[in-house]
TORGU-521452 format. One record per residue (C-alpha): residue in one letter; residue number from 0; x, y, z. Coordinates in Angstrom, 3 decimals. Each point is the difference from the previous one (the first is absolute). Example, Ala and Ser with C-alpha at 12.3 -4.5 7.8 and 13.67 -1.06 7.14 Angstrom:
% TORGU-521452
aa = A	i = 0	u = 12.300	v = -4.500	w = 7.800 $
aa = S	i = 1	u = 1.370	v = 3.440	w = -0.660 $
This chain:
% TORGU-521452
aa = M	i = 0	u = 47.526	v = -69.618	w = 53.366 $
aa = T	i = 1	u = 1.692	v = 3.296	w = 1.384 $
aa = V	i = 2	u = 2.207	v = 0.878	w = -3.273 $
aa = A	i = 3	u = -3.868	v = -0.413	w = -1.605 $
aa = T	i = 4	u = -1.531	v = 2.512	w = 2.506 $
aa = V	i = 5	u = 2.972	v = 2.264	w = -0.221 $
aa = S	i = 6	u = -0.006	v = 0.267	w = -4.051 $
aa = E	i = 7	u = -3.963	v = 0.562	w = 0.675 $
aa = A	i = 8	u = 0.766	v = 2.883	w = 2.005 $
aa = A	i = 9	u = 2.641	v = 1.758	w = -2.211 $
aa = A	i = 10	u = -2.854	v = -0.426	w = -2.860 $
aa = L	i = 11	u = -2.055	v = 1.863	w = 2.059 $
aa = D	i = 12	u = 2.078	v = 2.895	w = 1.117 $
aa = N	i = 13	u = 0.641	v = 0.642	w = -3.886 $
aa = R	i = 14	u = -3.412	v = 0.575	w = -0.653 $
aa = S	i = 15	u = -1.093	v = 2.986	w = -0.921 $
aa = W	i = 16	u = -1.509	v = 2.809	w = 3.140 $
aa = F	i = 17	u = -3.234	v = -0.355	w = -1.745 $
aa = H	i = 18	u = 0.556	v = -3.981	w = -0.216 $
aa = R	i = 19	u = 1.332	v = -0.220	w = 3.951 $
aa = N	i = 20	u = -3.617	v = 2.487	w = 0.928 $
aa = Q	i = 21	u = -2.794	v = -0.850	w = -2.000 $
aa = I	i = 22	u = -2.133	v = -1.191	w = 2.566 $
aa = A	i = 23	u = 0.001	v = 3.070	w = 1.743 $
aa = I	i = 24	u = 0.228	v = 2.448	w = -3.126 $
aa = T	i = 25	u = -3.075	v = -1.928	w = -1.968 $
aa = P	i = 26	u = -3.048	v = 1.300	w = 2.103 $
aa = W	i = 27	u = 1.658	v = 3.673	w = -0.192 $
aa = L	i = 28	u = -0.041	v = -0.721	w = -4.122 $
aa = F	i = 29	u = -3.864	v = -0.382	w = 0.206 $
aa = L	i = 30	u = -0.492	v = 2.713	w = 2.171 $
aa = A	i = 31	u = 1.582	v = 2.405	w = -1.984 $
aa = P	i = 32	u = -2.087	v = 1.164	w = -2.530 $
aa = G	i = 33	u = -2.748	v = 0.463	w = 2.943 $
aa = V	i = 34	u = 2.598	v = 2.145	w = 2.198 $
aa = L	i = 35	u = 0.377	v = 1.945	w = -2.528 $
aa = F	i = 36	u = -3.150	v = 0.445	w = -1.409 $
aa = F	i = 37	u = -0.768	v = 1.481	w = 2.910 $
aa = L	i = 38	u = 2.401	v = 1.863	w = 0.236 $
aa = F	i = 39	u = -0.229	v = 2.340	w = -3.291 $
aa = Y	i = 40	u = -3.814	v = -0.145	w = 0.205 $
aa = V	i = 41	u = -1.361	v = -0.079	w = 4.037 $
aa = I	i = 42	u = 3.967	v = 1.330	w = 2.197 $
aa = F	i = 43	u = 1.414	v = 2.375	w = -2.827 $
aa = P	i = 44	u = -3.668	v = 2.546	w = -0.338 $
aa = V	i = 45	u = -0.291	v = -0.264	w = 3.223 $
aa = F	i = 46	u = 3.222	v = 2.436	w = -0.035 $
aa = Q	i = 47	u = -0.926	v = 1.179	w = -3.546 $
aa = S	i = 48	u = -3.361	v = 1.343	w = 2.689 $
aa = F	i = 49	u = 2.456	v = 0.910	w = 2.141 $
aa = N	i = 50	u = 2.019	v = 2.561	w = -1.796 $
aa = I	i = 51	u = -2.608	v = 1.526	w = -2.377 $
aa = S	i = 52	u = -2.510	v = 1.073	w = 2.798 $
aa = L	i = 53	u = 3.590	v = 2.762	w = 1.257 $
aa = Y	i = 54	u = -0.932	v = 1.624	w = -3.631 $
aa = D	i = 55	u = -2.495	v = 1.947	w = -1.758 $
aa = W	i = 56	u = -0.121	v = -2.560	w = -3.695 $
aa = D	i = 57	u = -3.173	v = 0.400	w = -2.120 $
aa = G	i = 58	u = 1.223	v = -3.842	w = -1.713 $
aa = L	i = 59	u = 1.314	v = 2.229	w = -3.529 $
aa = S	i = 60	u = 2.468	v = 3.246	w = 0.925 $
aa = P	i = 61	u = 2.848	v = -0.249	w = 1.858 $
aa = A	i = 62	u = -0.848	v = -0.958	w = 3.901 $
aa = E	i = 63	u = 0.715	v = 3.154	w = 2.937 $
aa = Y	i = 64	u = 1.240	v = -0.844	w = 3.137 $
aa = V	i = 65	u = -1.925	v = 0.885	w = 2.860 $
aa = G	i = 66	u = 1.096	v = -1.828	w = 3.037 $
aa = L	i = 67	u = -3.407	v = -0.308	w = 2.026 $
aa = Q	i = 68	u = -2.068	v = 1.742	w = -1.790 $
aa = N	i = 69	u = -2.272	v = -2.116	w = -0.440 $
aa = Y	i = 70	u = -0.764	v = -1.738	w = 3.716 $
aa = E	i = 71	u = -0.160	v = 3.707	w = 1.095 $
aa = D	i = 72	u = -2.578	v = 0.300	w = -2.137 $
aa = L	i = 73	u = -2.070	v = -3.181	w = 0.792 $
aa = Y	i = 74	u = 0.805	v = 1.086	w = 3.690 $
aa = W	i = 75	u = -2.296	v = 2.995	w = -0.456 $
aa = E	i = 76	u = -2.587	v = -1.557	w = -2.197 $
aa = F	i = 77	u = -0.468	v = -2.740	w = 2.725 $
aa = V	i = 78	u = 0.248	v = 4.053	w = 2.733 $
aa = D	i = 79	u = -2.205	v = 1.075	w = -2.142 $
aa = R	i = 80	u = -2.500	v = -3.324	w = -0.342 $
aa = D	i = 81	u = 0.454	v = 0.323	w = -4.318 $
aa = A	i = 82	u = 0.414	v = -2.838	w = -1.948 $
aa = F	i = 83	u = 2.494	v = -1.454	w = 1.110 $
aa = Y	i = 84	u = -1.937	v = -0.909	w = 4.041 $
aa = T	i = 85	u = -2.685	v = -1.255	w = -2.190 $
aa = S	i = 86	u = 1.738	v = -1.745	w = -1.204 $
aa = L	i = 87	u = 2.295	v = -1.458	w = 3.118 $
aa = K	i = 88	u = -3.357	v = -0.605	w = 2.155 $
aa = N	i = 89	u = -1.937	v = -1.538	w = -2.597 $
aa = N	i = 90	u = 2.993	v = -2.864	w = -0.257 $
aa = I	i = 91	u = -0.232	v = -0.104	w = 3.767 $
aa = I	i = 92	u = -3.566	v = -1.182	w = -0.260 $
aa = W	i = 93	u = 1.246	v = -2.481	w = -3.143 $
aa = L	i = 94	u = 1.591	v = -1.104	w = 3.021 $
aa = V	i = 95	u = -2.017	v = -0.388	w = 2.146 $
aa = L	i = 96	u = -2.600	v = -1.190	w = -1.082 $
aa = Y	i = 97	u = 1.676	v = -2.005	w = -3.143 $
aa = L	i = 98	u = 1.415	v = -2.590	w = 3.326 $
aa = L	i = 99	u = -3.545	v = -1.425	w = 0.204 $
aa = A	i = 100	u = 1.127	v = -1.995	w = -2.646 $
aa = I	i = 101	u = 1.856	v = -2.160	w = 2.091 $
aa = P	i = 102	u = -2.638	v = -1.638	w = 3.114 $
aa = A	i = 103	u = -1.756	v = -0.348	w = -3.273 $
aa = G	i = 104	u = 1.697	v = -1.579	w = -1.445 $
aa = L	i = 105	u = 1.354	v = -2.332	w = 2.739 $
aa = L	i = 106	u = -4.280	v = -0.694	w = 0.841 $
aa = I	i = 107	u = -0.624	v = -0.181	w = -3.927 $
aa = A	i = 108	u = 3.361	v = -2.465	w = 0.400 $
aa = L	i = 109	u = -2.035	v = -2.308	w = 3.314 $
aa = F	i = 110	u = -3.310	v = 0.010	w = -2.011 $
aa = L	i = 111	u = 1.979	v = -1.666	w = -3.341 $
aa = N	i = 112	u = 2.245	v = -2.736	w = 1.763 $
aa = Q	i = 113	u = -2.879	v = -1.528	w = 0.818 $
aa = T	i = 114	u = -1.314	v = -3.062	w = -1.630 $
aa = V	i = 115	u = -3.555	v = 0.724	w = -0.859 $
aa = V	i = 116	u = -2.116	v = -0.750	w = -3.714 $
aa = G	i = 117	u = 0.825	v = 2.097	w = -2.418 $
aa = I	i = 118	u = 3.190	v = 2.051	w = 1.173 $
aa = R	i = 119	u = 1.699	v = -0.156	w = -2.471 $
aa = L	i = 120	u = -2.789	v = 2.279	w = -1.865 $
aa = Y	i = 121	u = 0.528	v = 2.540	w = 2.810 $
aa = K	i = 122	u = 3.676	v = -0.490	w = 0.410 $
aa = S	i = 123	u = -0.711	v = 0.997	w = -4.208 $
aa = L	i = 124	u = -2.158	v = 3.006	w = 1.008 $
aa = F	i = 125	u = 2.121	v = 1.205	w = 2.766 $
aa = F	i = 126	u = 2.901	v = 0.448	w = -2.142 $
aa = F	i = 127	u = -1.385	v = 1.050	w = -3.312 $
aa = P	i = 128	u = 0.702	v = 3.576	w = 1.451 $
aa = F	i = 129	u = 4.387	v = -0.733	w = -0.019 $
aa = V	i = 130	u = -0.065	v = -1.261	w = -3.499 $
aa = I	i = 131	u = -1.971	v = 3.040	w = -1.556 $
aa = S	i = 132	u = 1.290	v = 4.005	w = -0.790 $
aa = Q	i = 133	u = 0.352	v = 2.140	w = 2.386 $
aa = V	i = 134	u = -1.894	v = 2.788	w = -3.295 $
aa = V	i = 135	u = -2.319	v = -2.701	w = -0.419 $
aa = V	i = 136	u = -0.844	v = 0.294	w = 4.239 $
aa = G	i = 137	u = 0.077	v = 3.565	w = -0.361 $
aa = L	i = 138	u = -2.518	v = 0.126	w = -2.642 $
aa = V	i = 139	u = -2.080	v = -2.992	w = 1.748 $
aa = F	i = 140	u = -0.574	v = 2.686	w = 3.283 $
aa = T	i = 141	u = -0.733	v = 2.390	w = -2.104 $
aa = W	i = 142	u = -2.796	v = -1.213	w = -1.202 $
aa = F	i = 143	u = -0.802	v = -1.117	w = 3.871 $
aa = Y	i = 144	u = 0.457	v = 3.805	w = 0.467 $
aa = D	i = 145	u = -1.773	v = 1.179	w = -2.460 $
aa = P	i = 146	u = -3.041	v = 2.312	w = 1.263 $
aa = T	i = 147	u = -2.662	v = -0.311	w = -3.025 $
aa = F	i = 148	u = -0.164	v = -4.183	w = -0.475 $
aa = G	i = 149	u = 2.891	v = -0.859	w = 2.527 $
aa = L	i = 150	u = -0.910	v = -3.377	w = 1.685 $
aa = L	i = 151	u = 1.176	v = 1.973	w = 3.767 $
aa = N	i = 152	u = -2.693	v = 2.688	w = -0.509 $
aa = T	i = 153	u = -2.675	v = -2.991	w = -1.048 $
aa = F	i = 154	u = 0.653	v = -1.638	w = 3.531 $
aa = L	i = 155	u = -0.096	v = 3.163	w = 1.472 $
aa = G	i = 156	u = -2.902	v = 0.671	w = -1.874 $
aa = W	i = 157	u = -1.800	v = -2.798	w = 1.272 $
aa = V	i = 158	u = 0.018	v = 1.009	w = 3.650 $
aa = G	i = 159	u = -0.658	v = 3.459	w = -0.301 $
aa = L	i = 160	u = 3.438	v = 1.362	w = -0.923 $
aa = G	i = 161	u = 0.636	v = 2.780	w = -1.952 $
aa = P	i = 162	u = 2.674	v = -0.120	w = -2.963 $
aa = I	i = 163	u = 3.077	v = 0.348	w = 1.055 $
aa = N	i = 164	u = 3.005	v = 1.294	w = -2.228 $
aa = V	i = 165	u = 3.082	v = -1.223	w = 1.581 $
aa = L	i = 166	u = 2.315	v = 0.452	w = -2.674 $
aa = G	i = 167	u = -1.197	v = 3.879	w = -0.380 $
aa = D	i = 168	u = -0.415	v = 0.772	w = 4.084 $
aa = E	i = 169	u = 3.276	v = 1.014	w = 1.816 $
aa = R	i = 170	u = -0.904	v = -1.853	w = 2.848 $
aa = F	i = 171	u = -0.577	v = -3.467	w = -1.783 $
aa = V	i = 172	u = 1.879	v = 0.118	w = -2.687 $
aa = T	i = 173	u = 3.364	v = -1.463	w = 1.707 $
aa = Y	i = 174	u = -1.743	v = -2.692	w = 2.034 $
aa = G	i = 175	u = -1.613	v = -1.203	w = -2.939 $
aa = I	i = 176	u = 3.103	v = -0.261	w = -2.149 $
aa = I	i = 177	u = 1.937	v = -2.032	w = 2.383 $
aa = A	i = 178	u = -3.305	v = -1.989	w = 0.894 $
aa = A	i = 179	u = 0.569	v = -0.784	w = -3.800 $
aa = G	i = 180	u = 3.970	v = -0.429	w = 0.896 $
aa = L	i = 181	u = -1.010	v = -2.732	w = 2.886 $
aa = W	i = 182	u = -1.613	v = -2.826	w = -2.526 $
aa = P	i = 183	u = 3.051	v = -1.046	w = -1.812 $
aa = Q	i = 184	u = 2.674	v = 1.034	w = 3.042 $
aa = T	i = 185	u = -2.929	v = -2.294	w = 2.592 $
aa = A	i = 186	u = 0.777	v = -3.323	w = -3.104 $
aa = Y	i = 187	u = 3.716	v = 0.464	w = 0.239 $
aa = C	i = 188	u = -0.185	v = -0.460	w = 4.173 $
aa = M	i = 189	u = -2.204	v = -2.740	w = -0.745 $
aa = I	i = 190	u = 2.230	v = -1.785	w = -2.190 $
aa = L	i = 191	u = 3.822	v = 0.801	w = 1.931 $
aa = Y	i = 192	u = -2.474	v = -1.318	w = 3.404 $
aa = L	i = 193	u = -1.420	v = -3.148	w = -2.010 $
aa = T	i = 194	u = 3.391	v = -0.992	w = -0.875 $
aa = G	i = 195	u = 1.421	v = 0.975	w = 3.730 $
aa = L	i = 196	u = -2.749	v = -2.427	w = 1.689 $
aa = N	i = 197	u = 1.408	v = -2.704	w = -2.096 $
aa = A	i = 198	u = 3.264	v = -0.060	w = 1.934 $
aa = V	i = 199	u = -1.802	v = 0.360	w = 3.809 $
aa = D	i = 200	u = 1.088	v = -3.058	w = 2.271 $
aa = P	i = 201	u = -2.703	v = -2.492	w = 0.317 $
aa = E	i = 202	u = 1.381	v = -0.810	w = 2.667 $
aa = Q	i = 203	u = 0.047	v = 3.127	w = 2.277 $
aa = I	i = 204	u = -3.827	v = -0.268	w = -1.235 $
aa = E	i = 205	u = -0.314	v = -2.675	w = 1.801 $
aa = A	i = 206	u = 1.792	v = 0.347	w = 2.666 $
aa = G	i = 207	u = -1.954	v = 3.708	w = 0.605 $
aa = R	i = 208	u = -3.679	v = -1.971	w = -0.236 $
aa = L	i = 209	u = 1.304	v = -2.459	w = 2.919 $
aa = D	i = 210	u = 0.873	v = 2.846	w = 2.126 $
aa = G	i = 211	u = -3.096	v = 1.188	w = -0.553 $
aa = A	i = 212	u = 0.083	v = 3.578	w = -2.979 $
aa = K	i = 213	u = -2.039	v = 0.173	w = -2.599 $
aa = G	i = 214	u = -1.656	v = 2.165	w = -1.873 $
aa = W	i = 215	u = 1.244	v = 4.080	w = 0.354 $
aa = K	i = 216	u = 3.010	v = -1.698	w = 3.016 $
aa = M	i = 217	u = 0.765	v = -2.461	w = -2.857 $
aa = L	i = 218	u = 0.094	v = 2.566	w = -2.608 $
aa = W	i = 219	u = 2.158	v = 2.423	w = 1.884 $
aa = Y	i = 220	u = 2.382	v = -1.895	w = 2.058 $
aa = I	i = 221	u = 0.083	v = -2.983	w = -2.690 $
aa = I	i = 222	u = -0.497	v = 0.504	w = -3.712 $
aa = V	i = 223	u = 1.243	v = 4.161	w = -0.019 $
aa = P	i = 224	u = 3.031	v = -0.910	w = 1.372 $
aa = Q	i = 225	u = 0.836	v = -2.269	w = -2.558 $
aa = L	i = 226	u = -1.059	v = 2.809	w = -2.987 $
aa = K	i = 227	u = 2.919	v = 2.026	w = 1.362 $
aa = P	i = 228	u = 1.857	v = 0.127	w = -3.782 $
aa = A	i = 229	u = -3.389	v = 0.883	w = -1.837 $
aa = T	i = 230	u = -1.135	v = 2.390	w = 2.383 $
aa = F	i = 231	u = 3.159	v = 1.903	w = -0.669 $
aa = I	i = 232	u = -0.246	v = -0.113	w = -4.004 $
aa = A	i = 233	u = -3.386	v = 0.859	w = 0.361 $
aa = F	i = 234	u = 0.799	v = 3.027	w = 2.389 $
aa = V	i = 235	u = 3.148	v = 1.046	w = -2.836 $
aa = V	i = 236	u = -2.104	v = -0.608	w = -2.816 $
aa = T	i = 237	u = -2.848	v = 1.892	w = 1.039 $
aa = I	i = 238	u = 0.722	v = 3.371	w = 1.469 $
aa = I	i = 239	u = 2.520	v = -0.115	w = -3.625 $
aa = G	i = 240	u = -3.413	v = -0.474	w = -1.564 $
aa = A	i = 241	u = -1.320	v = 3.254	w = 1.854 $
aa = L	i = 242	u = 3.033	v = 1.809	w = -0.134 $
aa = R	i = 243	u = -0.084	v = -0.292	w = -3.681 $
aa = S	i = 244	u = -3.413	v = 0.229	w = -0.759 $
aa = F	i = 245	u = -0.478	v = 1.040	w = -3.635 $
aa = D	i = 246	u = -1.769	v = -1.380	w = -2.390 $
aa = L	i = 247	u = -3.232	v = -0.269	w = 1.581 $
aa = I	i = 248	u = 0.277	v = 4.277	w = 0.260 $
aa = S	i = 249	u = 1.041	v = 0.746	w = -3.067 $
aa = I	i = 250	u = -3.428	v = -2.255	w = -1.388 $
aa = M	i = 251	u = -2.623	v = 0.228	w = 2.427 $
aa = T	i = 252	u = 0.357	v = 4.024	w = 0.955 $
aa = Q	i = 253	u = 3.275	v = 1.647	w = -1.418 $
aa = G	i = 254	u = 0.659	v = 1.386	w = 3.360 $
aa = G	i = 255	u = -3.368	v = 1.744	w = -0.076 $
aa = P	i = 256	u = -2.312	v = 0.712	w = 0.724 $
aa = F	i = 257	u = 2.377	v = 3.812	w = 0.547 $
aa = G	i = 258	u = 3.326	v = -2.211	w = 0.794 $
aa = S	i = 259	u = -1.636	v = -1.806	w = 3.563 $
aa = S	i = 260	u = 0.767	v = -3.363	w = -0.873 $
aa = R	i = 261	u = 3.703	v = 0.651	w = -0.924 $
aa = V	i = 262	u = 2.332	v = -1.982	w = 1.570 $
aa = L	i = 263	u = 4.005	v = 0.553	w = -0.354 $
aa = A	i = 264	u = 0.640	v = -2.679	w = -3.188 $
aa = F	i = 265	u = -3.112	v = 1.919	w = -1.977 $
aa = Y	i = 266	u = 0.583	v = 3.250	w = 1.372 $
aa = M	i = 267	u = 4.427	v = -0.356	w = -1.700 $
aa = F	i = 268	u = -1.475	v = -1.239	w = -2.741 $
aa = E	i = 269	u = -2.513	v = 3.238	w = -0.561 $
aa = V	i = 270	u = 3.086	v = 2.097	w = 0.964 $
aa = A	i = 271	u = 2.752	v = -2.027	w = -1.717 $
aa = L	i = 272	u = -2.023	v = -1.613	w = -3.575 $
aa = S	i = 273	u = -2.972	v = 2.196	w = 0.279 $
aa = E	i = 274	u = -1.707	v = 2.873	w = -1.813 $
aa = Y	i = 275	u = 1.413	v = 2.019	w = 3.152 $
aa = G	i = 276	u = 3.219	v = 1.023	w = -1.393 $
aa = F	i = 277	u = 2.947	v = -3.186	w = -0.077 $
aa = R	i = 278	u = 1.971	v = 1.345	w = 3.351 $
aa = M	i = 279	u = 1.788	v = -3.462	w = -0.010 $
aa = G	i = 280	u = 1.848	v = 1.374	w = 2.828 $
aa = Y	i = 281	u = -2.898	v = 0.944	w = 2.512 $
aa = G	i = 282	u = -1.677	v = -4.021	w = -1.071 $
aa = A	i = 283	u = 3.736	v = -1.703	w = 0.498 $
aa = A	i = 284	u = -0.692	v = 2.004	w = 3.266 $
aa = I	i = 285	u = -3.070	v = -2.238	w = 1.375 $
aa = A	i = 286	u = 0.967	v = -3.124	w = -1.411 $
aa = V	i = 287	u = 3.187	v = 0.851	w = 2.407 $
aa = V	i = 288	u = -3.239	v = 0.827	w = 2.601 $
aa = L	i = 289	u = -1.460	v = -3.331	w = -0.708 $
aa = F	i = 290	u = 2.928	v = -2.360	w = 0.150 $
aa = L	i = 291	u = 1.360	v = 1.146	w = 3.001 $
aa = I	i = 292	u = -3.577	v = -0.400	w = 1.542 $
aa = M	i = 293	u = 0.496	v = -3.979	w = -0.947 $
aa = L	i = 294	u = 3.504	v = -0.134	w = 0.372 $
aa = C	i = 295	u = -0.965	v = 1.109	w = 3.996 $
aa = F	i = 296	u = -2.969	v = -3.106	w = -0.170 $
aa = I	i = 297	u = 1.154	v = -2.341	w = -2.240 $
aa = A	i = 298	u = 3.204	v = 0.450	w = 2.804 $
aa = Y	i = 299	u = -1.658	v = -0.149	w = 2.807 $
aa = F	i = 300	u = -1.606	v = -3.121	w = -0.705 $
aa = L	i = 301	u = 3.305	v = -2.002	w = -0.585 $
aa = W	i = 302	u = 1.118	v = 1.306	w = 3.023 $
aa = S	i = 303	u = -2.373	v = -1.306	w = 1.667 $
aa = M	i = 304	u = 0.152	v = -3.322	w = -1.990 $
aa = Y	i = 305	u = 3.639	v = 0.163	w = 1.528 $
aa = R	i = 306	u = -0.101	v = 0.543	w = 3.617 $
aa = E	i = 307	u = -2.489	v = -2.592	w = -0.366 $
aa = E	i = 308	u = 1.546	v = -2.565	w = -1.662 $
aa = K	i = 309	u = 3.397	v = 0.881	w = 1.849 $
aa = G	i = 310	u = -2.093	v = -0.698	w = 2.815 $
aa = A	i = 311	u = -1.725	v = -3.324	w = -0.173 $
aa = R	i = 312	u = 4.377	v = -1.049	w = -0.783 $
């Protein structure tokens, strides 16, 4: 028995390094393609954008190194309340109002998490905005806001109010586009919370009922704490969606009227790729500013979750 054990151990030692570490290596082999794609298509372009932002380049001719000149131009645009100031201000408005999708998604998920007649039909109707293209959403709301035949002005006419050109008025255009974006974003948050509600511990709910918790107290103290993972994902995705908003603005207004609905992503497209003149370095500088804003928010949420988990241990 001892001789067989020794021979088996010797045979194991004579195997190749890969066979001896196969269990530890295999997961990394499966992850390798995804990691390589992430590095090549996400991480490398981020550093490339930082590099391009230091140059004056039109995309074709040789690049001219200008250092931080592009960032200085952005600063003066902000001070003079020019296009960059308008874009940044609109992005902040997007960020604040877009977060309304999270509580709205939670309330809809709580409603759909019940057993009532026709609940599958309701789920399908609320889920529908999430599966359609943003281009379709933009076109639908463009028709909805149309001052001549749109449903919005039809409803306003019923109560004696005059027609409002939402997308043609500098005061309303940003809020009109945000309302269009909230429609599918609320559906996405609803899906996250529906998934989270399936994982809520029924024993904690029963214990809360025995202690007299009901209504808002049950929701705030028993259910919402168990939905923290879903809330974290909803916050991160909603913040990223608000800061990188582009498609709805491109479809509904093209940044108008008079550039009043621009956001950073659309302004970056304008200065880098549109008729404003292929200023790749300047567009890259805007992209870097947008990336740093996103990074600050995401890092804050990651740090908050890490601190909570560390405290729970």
